[in-house]
C-alpha positions in Angstrom: -16.1 -4.6 -28.2 -13.1 -5.8 -26.2 -13.4 -5.0 -22.5 -11.2 -5.2 -19.4 -12.4 -5.3 -15.8 -10.0 -4.3 -13.1 -11.0 -5.6 -9.6 -9.9 -4.3 -6.2 -11.1 -7.2 -3.9 -11.5 -5.4 -0.6 -15.0 -5.5 1.0 -15.4 -3.0 3.8 -15.1 -4.5 7.3 -15.9 -1.4 9.3 -13.0 -2.2 11.7 -12.1 0.6 14.1 -8.7 0.8 12.4 -10.1 0.8 8.8 -8.6 3.5 6.6 -10.3 3.8 3.2 -8.9 5.3 0.0 -9.8 4.7 -3.7 -7.2 2.1 -4.8 -4.5 3.9 -6.7 -2.9 0.8 -8.2 -5.9 0.0 -10.4 -6.5 3.7 -11.1 -2.9 4.0 -12.5 -3.3 0.9 -14.7 -6.7 2.1 -15.9 -5.2 5.3 -17.1 -2.5 3.5 -19.1 -5.1 1.1 -20.6 -7.5 4.0 -21.6 -4.5 5.8 -23.1 -4.3 2.8 -25.4 -8.0 3.3 -26.2 -8.9 0.0 -24.5 -12.3 0.0 -22.8 -11.6 -0.5 -19.1 -13.8 -0.4 -16.0 -12.7 -0.5 -12.3 -14.7 -2.6 -9.9 -13.9 -1.2 -6.5 -15.5 -3.7 -4.0 -14.9 -1.4 -1.0 -18.6 -0.4 -0.7 -20.0 -3.3 -2.6 -20.8 -7.0 -1.9 -19.6 -10.2 -3.6 -23.1 -10.8 -5.1 -23.2 -7.2 -6.4 -19.8 -7.7 -8.0 -20.9 -10.9 -9.7 -24.0 -9.1 -11.0 -22.1 -6.1 -12.3 -19.5 -8.3 -14.0 -22.2 -10.3 -15.8 -23.7 -7.0 -17.1 -20.3 -5.7 -18.2 -19.1 -9.0 -19.9 -15.3 -8.5 -19.7 -12.9 -10.3 -22.0 -9.9 -9.8 -19.6 -10.3 -9.6 -15.8 -7.4 -8.3 -13.7 -7.4 -8.7 -9.9 -5.1 -6.8 -7.6 -4.0 -9.0 -4.6 -2.0 -8.8 -1.5 -1.7 -10.8 1.7 -4.9 -9.5 3.4 -6.9 -9.7 0.1 -5.9 -13.3 -0.8 -9.1 -15.0 0.5 -11.3 -12.6 -1.5 -9.0 -12.8 -4.5 -9.4 -16.6 -4.7 -13.1 -16.6 -4.1 -13.6 -14.1 -6.9 -11.3 -16.0 -9.2 -13.4 -19.2 -8.7 -16.6 -17.2 -9.5 -15.0 -15.9 -12.6 -13.9 -19.3 -13.9 -17.5 -20.6 -13.4 -19.2 -17.5 -14.9 -16.8 -16.3 -17.5 -15.1 -19.4 -18.9 -13.9 -17.6 -22.1 -12.4 -14.6 -20.2 -8.7 -14.3 -19.5 -8.2 -14.1 -15.7 -5.1 -12.2 -14.6 -3.5 -11.7 -11.1 -1.3 -8.8 -10.2 -0.1 -7.0 -7.1 2.3 -7.7 -4.2 1.4 -11.3 -3.4 1.3 -12.6 -7.0 4.6 -10.9 -7.5 6.2 -12.8 -4.6 4.4 -16.2 -5.0 3.1 -16.5 -8.5 2.9 -20.3 -8.1 0.1 -19.9 -5.6 -2.1 -18.2 -8.3 -1.4 -20.5 -11.3 -4.3 -22.9 -10.6 -7.0 -20.2 -10.5 -5.5 -17.7 -12.9 -4.5 -17.9 -16.6 -1.6 -15.6 -16.2 0.2 -13.5 -13.6 1.9 -10.1 -14.0 4.6 -9.4 -11.4 6.1 -6.1 -10.3 5.7 -2.8 -12.0 3.6 -3.5 -15.1 2.4 0.0 -16.0 3.6 -0.5 -19.6 3.8 -4.2 -20.1 0.3 -5.1 -19.1 -1.4 -2.6 -21.4 0.9 -3.7 -24.2 -0.1 -7.3 -23.6 -3.8 -6.4 -23.6 -3.5 -4.4 -26.8 -1.8 -7.3 -28.6 -4.3 -9.8 -27.1 -7.2 -7.9 -28.6 -5.6 -6.8 -31.9 -4.6 -10.4 -32.7 -7.8 -12.0 -31.6 -6.1 -14.2 -29.0 -8.0 -16.4 -26.5 -6.8 -18.0 -23.2 -6.2 -21.2 -25.3 -4.0 -19.5 -27.9 -1.7 -17.4 -25.7 1.4 -18.9 -27.3 0.6 -17.0 -30.5 1.7 -13.8 -28.7 5.4 -12.8 -28.3 5.2 -13.8 -24.7 8.9 -13.1 -23.9 8.4 -9.4 -24.6 6.0 -8.6 -21.7 8.0 -7.7 -18.6 6.9 -9.5 -15.4 4.7 -12.0 -17.2 4.4 -15.4 -15.5 2.6 -18.4 -16.9 3.0 -21.9 -15.5 0.9 -24.7 -17.0 1.5 -28.1 -18.6 1.8 -26.8 -22.1 3.3 -23.3 -21.5 6.0 -22.0 -19.2 6.9 -18.2 -19.1 8.8 -16.4 -16.4 9.9 -12.9 -17.6 12.0 -10.7 -15.3 10.5 -8.2 -13.0 11.6 -4.6 -13.9 11.5 -1.2 -12.2 10.9 1.7 -14.5 13.4 4.5 -14.7 12.6 7.9 -13.3 12.4 9.5 -16.7 9.8 6.8 -17.7 7.5 7.3 -14.6 7.6 11.0 -15.1 5.8 10.5 -18.5 3.0 8.3 -17.0 -0.6 9.6 -17.2 -2.3 10.7 -14.0 -4.3 7.9 -12.2 -7.9 7.7 -13.6 -10.2 8.1 -10.6 -13.4 8.4 -12.7 -14.8 5.0 -11.7 -14.8 5.6 -7.9 -17.7 6.7 -5.8 -15.9 9.7 -4.3 -19.0 10.9 -2.4 -19.0 7.8 -0.3 -15.2 8.0 0.4 -15.6 11.6 1.4 -18.6 10.8 3.7 -16.5 8.2 5.5 -13.6 10.7 6.1 -16.0 13.5 7.2 -17.3 11.2 9.8 -13.8 10.0 10.8 -12.0 13.4 11.2 -14.0 16.1 9.5 -11.8 16.1 6.4 -12.3 14.8 2.9 -9.1 12.9 2.4 -7.7 10.9 -0.5 -4.3 9.4 -1.3 -1.6 10.4 -3.7 1.8 8.8 -4.5 4.8 11.0 -5.3 7.9 8.7 -4.9 8.4 5.0 -5.6 10.7 2.5 -4.0 12.7 2.3 -0.7 16.5 2.1 -0.5 16.4 0.7 3.1 16.2 -2.9 4.2 14.2 -3.1 7.5 13.8 -6.8 8.2 10.0 -6.6 8.8 9.3 -4.8 5.5 8.4 -6.2 2.1 8.3 -4.1 -1.0 7.7 -6.5 -3.9 6.3 -4.0 -6.4 8.5 -0.9 -6.2 11.6 -2.6 -4.8 14.7 -0.7 -3.5 15.0 1.7 -6.4 14.0 5.1 -5.1 12.4 7.4 -7.8 10.7 10.8 -7.8 7.7 11.9 -9.8 7.8 15.2 -11.7 6.3 17.9 -9.4 4.5 19.5 -12.4 2.6 16.1 -12.8 2.1 15.9 -9.0 0.4 19.3 -8.8 -1.7 18.6 -11.9 -2.9 15.5 -10.0 -3.6 17.6 -6.8 -5.8 19.9 -8.9 -7.6 16.9 -10.2 -8.2 15.7 -6.7 -9.5 19.1 -5.6 -12.0 19.2 -8.5 -13.3 15.8 -7.2 -14.2 17.5 -3.9 -11.3 16.5 -1.6 -9.7 19.0 0.7 -6.9 16.9 2.2 -4.2 14.5 1.0 -2.7 11.4 2.4 0.8 11.1 0.9 1.1 7.4 0.8 4.9 7.2 0.0 7.1 5.1 2.3 9.9 7.7 2.0 8.3 11.1 1.1 10.7 13.1 3.4 13.8 11.2 2.3 14.9 13.6 -0.5 15.0 16.9 1.3 15.4 19.1 -1.8 12.3 17.4 -3.3 10.4 17.9 -0.1 11.4 21.6 0.1 10.4 22.1 -3.5 7.0 20.5 -2.8 6.4 22.5 0.3 7.3 25.8 -1.5 4.7 25.0 -4.2 2.1 23.9 -1.7 2.1 27.1 0.3 -1.2 28.9 -0.1 -2.9 26.0 -1.9 -5.6 25.7 0.9 -5.3 21.9 1.0 -4.0 20.1 4.0 -1.9 16.9 4.0 -0.4 14.2 6.1 2.4 11.8 5.4 4.7 9.1 6.7 8.2 10.4 7.5 11.5 9.0 8.3 13.0 10.3 11.6 16.3 11.2 10.0 17.1 14.6 8.6 14.3 16.4 10.5 15.2 19.8 11.8 13.3 23.0 12.7 13.6 24.4 9.2 12.1 21.3 7.5 9.3 21.0 10.1 8.4 24.7 9.8 8.4 24.5 6.0 6.1 21.5 6.1 3.7 23.2 8.5 3.5 26.4 6.4 2.8 24.2 3.3 -0.3 22.7 5.0 1.1 19.6 6.8 -1.1 18.8 9.7 0.0 15.3 10.8 3.1 13.1 10.4 3.2 9.4 11.1 6.6 8.0 12.3 7.7 4.4 12.4 9.5 4.7 15.7 9.0 0.9 16.2 10.7 0.7 19.7 12.3 2.5 22.6 15.3 0.2 22.5 18.4 0.9 20.3 19.3 -2.8 20.5 15.8 -3.8 19.1 16.2 -1.2 16.3 19.4 -2.9 15.3 17.7 -6.3 15.4 15.1 -4.9 13.0 17.9 -3.5 10.7 16.2 -0.1 11.1 18.7 2.5 9.9 17.8 5.1 12.6 18.4 5.7 16.2 16.1 6.2 19.2 17.5 9.7 19.6 16.7 10.7 16.0 13.1 9.6 16.7 12.9 11.7 19.8 14.3 14.7 17.8 11.8 14.3 15.0 8.8 14.1 17.4 10.0 17.2 19.2 10.7 19.2 16.0 7.3 18.5 14.5 5.6 19.2 17.9 7.4 22.6 18.2 5.9 23.9 15.0 2.4 22.5 15.6 2.3 19.4 13.4 0.6 16.5 15.1 2.6 13.4 15.4 1.6 9.7 15.4 3.9 6.8 16.0 3.9 3.1 15.2 5.5 0.6 17.5 6.3 -3.1 17.2 6.6 -5.2 20.3 7.5 -8.9 20.7 10.2 -8.8 18.0 12.2 -12.1 17.7 15.1 -12.1 20.1 14.2 -8.9 21.9 13.7 -8.9 25.6 10.9 -8.2 28.1 12.9 -5.2 29.3 13.1 -3.8 25.8 9.4 -4.2 25.4 8.8 -2.4 28.6 11.2 0.3 27.4 9.0 0.7 24.3 5.9 1.2 26.4 7.6 3.8 28.6 9.1 5.5 25.5 5.6 5.8 23.9 4.2 7.4 27.1 7.1 9.8 27.6 7.0 11.3 24.1 4.7 14.3 23.3 2.7 12.2 20.8 -0.9 12.8 19.6 -1.5 9.1 18.6 0.2 5.8 19.2 -0.4 2.3 18.0 1.2 -1.1 18.8 1.3 -4.3 16.9 3.3 -7.5 17.1 5.7 -8.5 14.3 3.8 -9.5 11.1 6.0 -11.6 8.8 5.1 -10.2 5.4 6.0 -12.6 2.5 9.2 -11.4 0.9 10.6 -9.9 4.2 13.6 -11.1 6.1 11.3 -11.5 9.1 9.3 -14.0 7.1 12.4 -16.1 6.5 13.5 -15.8 10.2 10.5 -17.1 12.0 9.0 -20.6 12.0 5.5 -22.2 12.1 3.8 -19.5 10.1 0.0 -20.1 9.9 -1.2 -18.4 6.7 -4.8 -18.8 7.7 -4.6 -17.6 11.3 -4.7 -13.8 11.0 -3.8 -12.8 7.5 -7.3 -11.4 6.9 -7.7 -9.4 10.1 -6.8 -5.8 10.6 -4.3 -4.9 13.4 -5.2 -7.8 15.8 -2.6 -8.6 18.4 -2.1 -12.1 17.4 1.1 -13.9 16.4 0.8 -15.9 13.1 4.1 -17.8 13.8 5.7 -19.5 16.7 6.8 -16.7 19.0 8.7 -16.8 22.3 6.4 -14.1 23.7 3.0 -14.6 25.4 0.5 -12.7 23.3 -2.0 -12.6 26.1 0.6 -10.7 28.2 1.3 -8.4 25.3 -2.4 -7.7 24.8 -2.7 -6.8 28.4 0.3 -4.6 28.5 -0.7 -2.9 25.3 -4.1 -2.3 26.7 -2.7 -0.8 29.9 -0.4 1.4 27.9 -3.1 2.7 25.6 -5.3 3.4 28.7 -2.4 5.3 30.3 -1.9 7.3 27.0 -5.6 8.2 26.9 -5.6 9.4 30.5 -2.4 11.4 29.8 -4.2 13.3 27.0 -7.2 14.2 29.1 
């Protein structure tokens, strides 16, 4: 029987900043594959080991292996790919995710094919045709390769580079719910209970971002903003509740962007007895919106304030103002929603005085949580193109370490010290 293995190559680090959720990307693809009646198994490495993964794969004997990869997973991705080539020489090895989408050439030596961008429909279609026609890695050219959106193949005898697409809203509204059946939910829930007393998992309601912040990279969903059907969203929430979770992390970049959608969600969430947290833009937040979110079960909002300097916001191409950030914090605070804020210090061409303004800004606001980081040049972002001397091996696999991975004009030792002092002052302020 034809089998597909979908691998999420994250092995738990137990970092203090670690935030763990079952990987939605592979769960979404698994649902599409199973809808095509293709046997599929997710191998979530979060609570596993490399050796256990190898053992489990040998027992499963997959014909196609797909690996989701992004910048911080690249080392694990390539290590697993080498194991697969040695242990499963007849299997088709496929890469997908943000980093393969941006730089498919980096994956061509270790992978047979790469799928780029949104592939909810094209990858299952490819797999169905692959199995139905009895194809092998050596006979790929017998397939209608130009019909699979996002497919990339680059080898001596075969060159394919199909366009990346973004599905229309009417298409994504017909997609099946993510298939979460392969995850160890009891372990995820245990981690969250120890962390904050909740049993939290993630959900995605909107796709894409219409903004162009210089430090941001969005290779999969792009700048086309789309909304899921709320009937489907609430069906998924009920699925999540049946699995034992009592809190949601709404993982959207722009969940609060469309205020009519946000209001409709909040009206339906009222009385559901499930709490939720989300990222939010600072624009458009007023007392009515904040109160509606609070009454719908919102307990915490994370804001990308980034800086206390308007000039630095403009350097970042962040389409918001410092004043709008202050207003959003205050409005959420008034209704009893906790607020957390992310800040970036040491941005190219900013000044020491603007960095100090950011530290003072963070301490002056009525925030419940703050975090600081230095600019991280994600592949595909304008920041990545702006800076020089990027060392891909210096810090790409570490979580939230205050380390520049490019040639910066700022002294990271000084920044570490000032961040430490600010975090200490914040902790003392909360006592």
